[in-house]
C-alpha positions in Angstrom: 143.7 167.6 161.9 143.4 165.6 158.6 140.1 166.0 156.8 138.5 162.8 155.5 138.2 162.7 151.7 134.6 162.4 150.7 134.9 162.8 146.9 137.4 161.8 144.3 138.1 162.4 140.6 139.0 159.2 138.8 140.9 159.6 135.5 141.7 157.2 132.6 142.7 157.5 129.0 141.2 155.5 126.2 142.1 155.0 122.5 139.1 156.4 120.8 135.9 158.4 121.0 133.9 155.2 120.7 135.7 153.7 123.7 135.2 157.0 125.6 131.5 157.0 124.9 131.2 153.3 125.9 133.0 153.8 129.2 131.3 157.1 130.1 127.9 155.8 129.3 128.2 152.6 131.3 129.9 154.3 134.3 127.1 156.8 134.6 124.3 154.3 133.8 125.7 152.1 136.6 125.7 155.1 139.0 129.4 154.7 139.7 130.1 158.4 138.8 127.9 161.4 138.6 129.7 162.9 135.6 132.3 161.9 133.0 134.0 164.5 131.0 135.8 163.6 127.7 138.8 165.6 126.5 141.1 164.9 123.5 144.8 164.7 124.6 148.2 163.7 123.1 150.1 161.3 125.3 153.8 160.6 125.1 155.0 157.5 127.1 157.5 154.7 127.2 156.2 151.3 126.2 158.1 148.1 125.6 161.4 150.0 125.5 160.4 152.7 123.0 159.1 156.3 123.4 155.6 156.3 121.8 152.9 158.9 121.3 149.2 158.6 120.7 146.0 160.6 120.5 143.8 159.6 123.3 140.6 160.7 125.1 141.1 161.6 128.7 138.1 160.8 130.9 137.6 162.5 134.3 134.9 161.0 136.6 133.6 162.5 139.8 132.3 160.2 142.5 132.2 159.6 146.2 135.4 158.3 147.7 133.6 155.1 148.9 132.9 154.1 145.3 136.5 154.6 144.1 137.6 151.0 144.3 134.4 149.7 142.6 134.7 152.3 139.8 138.4 151.5 139.2 137.5 147.8 139.0 134.6 148.5 136.6 136.8 150.5 134.3 139.5 147.8 134.2 136.9 145.2 133.0 136.0 147.5 130.0 139.4 148.8 129.2 141.2 147.8 125.9 144.8 148.6 127.2 147.1 146.0 128.7 148.1 148.5 131.4 145.5 151.2 131.5 146.1 154.5 133.3 143.5 154.6 136.0 144.2 157.1 138.8 142.2 158.8 141.5 142.9 162.1 143.2 141.1 163.5 146.2 138.8 166.5 145.7 139.8 168.7 148.5 137.1 171.4 148.2 134.4 172.7 145.9 130.9 173.9 145.6 128.7 172.2 148.2 125.7 172.1 145.7 127.8 170.0 143.3 128.7 167.5 146.0 125.0 167.3 147.0 124.2 166.4 143.3 126.9 163.7 143.3 125.4 162.2 146.4 121.9 162.1 144.7 123.0 160.5 141.5 125.6 157.8 142.4 124.9 154.6 144.3 
């Protein structure tokens, strides 16, 4: 029997700490995610026929699955990239107390 996904982690990368702070602050203020973590990463990717690399900030956002589409749409409106990486992965299991907290702080 397939278990229904109740929570997801949405991830995106942004170009700078300033962009990361702006996205994280607005996402949490608008109650679309309970928490946004920021981590510096080095990305290597193909863009316009060339292999490129860049320092970026990876944002991970935890929210209810029902808010996933709204959160992704919100991120797209703020993002500076032409084709932003915005992906969501299901949270299969975890500490029930953390999930209760997510339920309290998001819409």
